[in-house]
C-alpha positions in Angstrom: -1.2 -29.6 14.6 -2.2 -26.0 15.0 -3.7 -25.2 18.3 -7.2 -23.9 18.2 -6.3 -21.3 20.8 -3.4 -20.0 18.7 -5.6 -19.8 15.6 -8.4 -18.0 17.5 -5.8 -15.5 19.0 -4.3 -14.9 15.5 -7.7 -14.3 13.9 -8.8 -11.9 16.6 -5.5 -10.0 16.5 -5.6 -9.9 12.7 -9.1 -8.5 12.7 -8.2 -5.9 15.3 -5.0 -4.7 13.8 -5.3 -5.2 10.0 -6.4 -1.6 9.2 -3.7 0.0 11.3 -0.9 -2.3 10.1 -1.8 -1.8 6.4 -2.0 1.9 6.9 1.5 1.8 8.6 2.9 -0.2 5.7 1.4 2.0 3.0 2.9 5.1 4.6 6.3 3.6 5.3 6.8 1.7 2.1 8.4 3.5 -0.8 6.6 1.5 -3.5 2.9 0.8 -3.3 3.4 -2.4 -5.3 5.3 -3.9 -2.3 2.5 -3.4 0.3 0.6 -6.7 -0.2 3.8 -8.7 0.0 5.1 -6.9 3.1 1.7 -7.2 4.7 1.6 -11.0 4.1 5.2 -11.4 5.3 4.4 -9.4 8.5 1.4 -11.6 9.5 3.2 -14.8 8.5 6.1 -13.8 10.8 3.6 -12.9 13.5 1.9 -16.3 13.1 5.3 -18.1 13.5 6.0 -16.2 16.6 2.6 -16.8 18.0 3.1 -20.6 17.6 6.3 -20.4 19.7 5.1 -18.1 22.6 2.2 -16.3 24.1 2.3 -12.6 23.6 0.9 -9.9 25.8 -2.1 -8.2 24.0 -1.2 -4.9 25.4 1.6 -4.1 22.9 0.5 -6.3 20.0 0.0 -3.4 17.5 3.5 -2.0 18.3 4.9 -5.5 18.0 3.3 -5.9 14.5 4.6 -2.4 13.5 8.1 -3.5 14.4 7.8 -6.7 12.4 6.4 -4.7 9.4 9.2 -2.1 9.7 11.8 -4.9 9.6 10.1 -6.5 6.6 10.1 -3.2 4.8 13.8 -2.6 5.5 14.6 -6.2 4.5 12.5 -5.9 1.3 14.1 -2.6 0.3 17.6 -3.6 1.1 17.1 -6.8 -1.0 15.6 -4.8 -3.9 18.4 -2.2 -3.6 21.0 -5.0 -4.0 19.1 -6.6 -6.9 18.2 -3.4 -8.7 20.9 -2.7 -11.2 18.8 -0.8 -13.6 16.4 2.0 -13.0 12.8 1.4 -13.9 12.6 5.1 -14.9 15.4 4.8 -17.4 14.2 5.6 -20.9 14.7 3.4 -23.9 15.4 4.4 -27.5 11.8 5.4 -28.0 11.9 7.7 -24.9 9.6 5.3 -23.1 10.3 4.5 -19.4 11.0 0.9 -18.7 8.4 0.8 -15.9 5.7 1.4 -18.6 6.6 -1.9 -20.3 5.9 -4.0 -17.2 2.6 -5.4 -16.3 1.4 -4.1 -12.9 -1.3 -6.4 -11.7 -1.9 -5.4 -8.1 -5.6 -5.2 -7.6 -7.5 -3.5 -4.7 -10.8 -5.2 -3.9 -14.0 -4.1 -2.4 -14.0 -0.6 -3.9 -17.1 1.4 -4.7 -16.4 1.6 -8.4 -16.4 -1.3 -10.9 -13.3 -3.5 -10.5 -12.2 -3.3 -14.2 -12.5 0.5 -14.2 -10.6 0.6 -10.9 -7.9 -1.7 -12.3 -7.3 0.6 -15.2 -7.1 3.7 -13.0 -5.0 1.9 -10.4 -2.5 0.7 -13.0 -2.2 4.2 -14.3 -1.8 5.8 -10.8 0.9 3.3 -9.8 3.1 4.3 -12.7 3.3 7.9 -11.4 6.9 9.0 -10.6 5.7 10.6 -7.4 4.9 7.6 -5.3 3.0 9.7 -2.8 0.1 9.8 -5.3 -0.7 6.1 -5.1 -0.3 6.2 -1.3 -2.7 9.1 -1.1 -5.2 7.4 -3.3 -5.0 4.2 -1.4 -5.3 5.9 2.0 -8.1 8.1 0.8 -10.2 5.7 -1.3 -9.4 2.3 0.1 -8.8 3.0 3.8 -11.1 6.1 3.8 -8.8 8.3 5.8 -9.5 12.0 5.9 -7.3 14.4 4.1 -6.1 15.7 7.5 -5.1 12.2 8.6 -3.3 11.5 5.3 -1.3 14.7 5.6 -0.3 13.7 9.2 0.6 10.1 8.1 2.7 11.2 5.1 4.1 14.4 6.8 2.7 16.5 4.0 0.5 19.6 4.1 -3.3 19.2 3.7 -3.1 21.4 0.6 -0.5 19.0 -0.9 -2.9 16.1 -0.4 -5.9 17.9 -1.7 -4.0 19.1 -4.8 -2.6 15.6 -5.4 -6.2 14.2 -5.4 -7.6 17.1 -7.4 -4.9 17.1 -10.1 -4.8 13.4 -10.4 -8.6 13.2 -10.8 -8.5 15.9 -13.4 -5.7 14.0 -15.2 -7.8 10.7 -15.0 -10.8 12.6 -16.4 -8.8 13.7 -19.4 -7.3 10.2 -19.9 -10.3 8.0 -19.3 -12.8 10.4 -20.9 -15.1 11.0 -18.0 -15.1 12.0 -14.3 -14.2 8.8 -12.4 -16.4 7.3 -9.8 -13.8 8.1 -7.2 -15.4 11.5 -6.6 -18.6 9.8 -5.2 
């Protein structure tokens, strides 16, 4: 049976660290589609460890970052071993294979309508430059400033601003109106 003390500790730590841990994973992960899986695996591993021993609250965030980094490395090494075909390889109709897959990651609690966001998010995730979905996630979901995003990604502020501006302009031309992301 799960101890109430362990459950309370886990819930408190989860609430205190969630934003920082997901931000860490988004920045370190090479594919935005993997973020939710890695986040779940990180906290599941943490839960298992918490069941076995009491941890010092002083270094919990660093401890979770270490678990997340190991999960990212494990995930990417497994994908590397399994990946025998490039998703960006083109077929006979000059269409990339990634375009034929259904990408169903959803991001909840956004300002804009969910169905509109899903269409936009599906499009953004297919970008070859995986910094673009990271920038959009960090900017619109985690509400980081452009300065903070540039620090996290190791890119210049102008790069981040241009990525947002150009992608919004592209979204405007594709979806027929200025998206609600600008609000």
